Structure formats: C-alpha cells, structure tokens
C-alpha positions in Angstrom: 83.7 78.8 107.1 81.3 75.8 106.7 79.8 77.3 103.6 83.2 77.8 102.1 84.1 74.2 102.8 80.9 72.9 101.4 81.3 74.8 98.1 85.0 73.8 97.8 84.0 70.1 98.2 81.3 70.5 95.6 83.7 72.1 93.2 86.3 69.4 93.5 83.8 66.6 93.1 82.5 68.1 89.8 86.0 68.4 88.4 86.6 66.0 85.5 89.7 64.2 84.6 89.9 66.4 81.5 89.8 69.6 83.5 92.4 68.2 85.9 94.7 67.4 83.0 94.1 70.9 81.6 95.0 72.5 84.9 98.2 70.5 85.3 99.4 71.2 81.8 98.5 74.9 82.1 100.5 75.2 85.3 103.6 73.5 84.0 103.4 75.4 80.7 103.2 78.7 82.6 106.2 77.8 84.7 108.3 76.9 81.7 107.3 80.2 80.0 107.9 82.3 83.1 111.2 80.8 84.0 112.5 80.8 80.4 112.0 84.6 80.4 114.4 85.0 83.3 117.3 83.9 81.1 120.3 82.3 82.7 119.4 83.6 86.2 116.3 81.4 86.1 118.0 78.2 84.9 117.5 76.2 88.1 113.8 77.1 88.1 113.6 76.3 84.3 115.2 72.9 84.9 112.7 72.1 87.6 109.7 73.1 85.3 111.2 71.1 82.5 111.5 68.1 84.8 107.9 68.4 85.8 106.9 68.7 82.1 108.9 65.5 81.4 107.1 63.7 84.2 103.8 64.9 82.8 104.5 63.6 79.3 105.7 60.3 80.7 102.4 59.9 82.6 100.5 60.8 79.5 102.4 58.3 77.4 101.9 55.6 80.0 98.2 56.4 80.2 97.6 56.2 76.4 99.6 53.0 76.2 97.2 51.2 78.6 94.7 48.7 77.2 91.8 50.5 78.8 92.5 53.8 77.2 89.6 54.7 74.9 91.2 57.4 72.7 91.5 56.5 69.0 94.6 54.5 68.3 96.0 57.2 66.0 95.7 59.8 68.6 97.3 57.6 71.2 100.2 57.1 68.8 100.6 60.8 68.3 100.6 61.4 72.1 103.4 58.8 72.5 105.4 60.5 69.7 105.0 63.9 71.4 106.1 62.4 74.7 109.2 61.0 73.0 109.9 64.3 71.3 109.4 66.2 74.5 111.9 64.0 76.3 114.6 64.5 73.6 114.0 68.2 73.1 114.1 68.9 76.8 117.6 67.4 76.9 118.6 69.8 74.2 117.1 72.7 76.1 119.0 71.8 79.2 122.3 71.5 77.2 121.6 75.0 75.9 121.4 73.9 72.2 117.6 74.5 71.8 114.9 76.8 73.0 111.6 76.1 74.9 109.3 77.3 72.1 108.5 73.9 70.7 107.7 72.5 74.1 105.4 75.5 74.8 103.7 75.0 71.4 103.1 71.4 72.0 101.6 72.0 75.4 99.5 74.9 74.0 98.1 72.6 71.3 97.1 70.0 73.9 95.5 72.7 76.1 93.5 73.9 73.1 92.3 70.3 72.4 91.3 69.8 76.0 89.5 73.1 76.2 87.6 72.4 73.0 86.4 69.2 74.7 85.0 71.1 77.6 87.9 71.1 80.0 87.3 74.6 81.3 84.3 75.5 83.3 
C-alpha cells in the first residue's frame, strides 16, 4: 500500500500542464463520441458532455487571452476562434440542426498537437 502511494505521488508530480490538458481533452472527446453514438436515447448524456466541452474551450480561450500566455500570438488567435466556433456549433448540435463531427475533429486536432509536443508519456 505504501509503495503504491509513493509511486502514485511521483506520477502526479511529474505530470505536465500539457499532459493534463491532453488527458482532459481526450476524456471529454471520448464522452462526446460515445454518447453521440447512442442517438436520441443518449441525448442527456451528450448534452452533459457538450457542456463540459464548452467549459473546456472557455477555459482555453481565457488562458490564451492572458498577458502571461507564451504561445505565439497567431496560435492564440486561432484558439480563441476555435473556442467561439465550438460555442456556436454546440448550440446547433443541441438544437438538432448539426452533428458532433466538427467538434470531434477540432478536439482531435488539438490532441494531435499536444501529443506531438510530448503530452503523452
């Protein structure tokens, strides 16, 4: 038990912000995909996953808008644009006039970028 606790503390202390972002985005993306496959019977779960995705993108937009953010200005602008698109498109999905594919594609592209930068161990 002590060894397990020691290793788990070590693992969490070596986790980077990038790997944490990767994990959060991957989880919400998986939830969107899994609940969308359920069709209308999974609408409440899908709405919850989409809400979490909106919160995630809002947090990303707030982060890149901060003066201390060190990402290139053009990348920061693209992330804000994607956050705005995600907000609008999610509303369309919830109204039933659009599908989740664009949201999944955006998240997958972000995951790919994070993994290329060493997010995964």
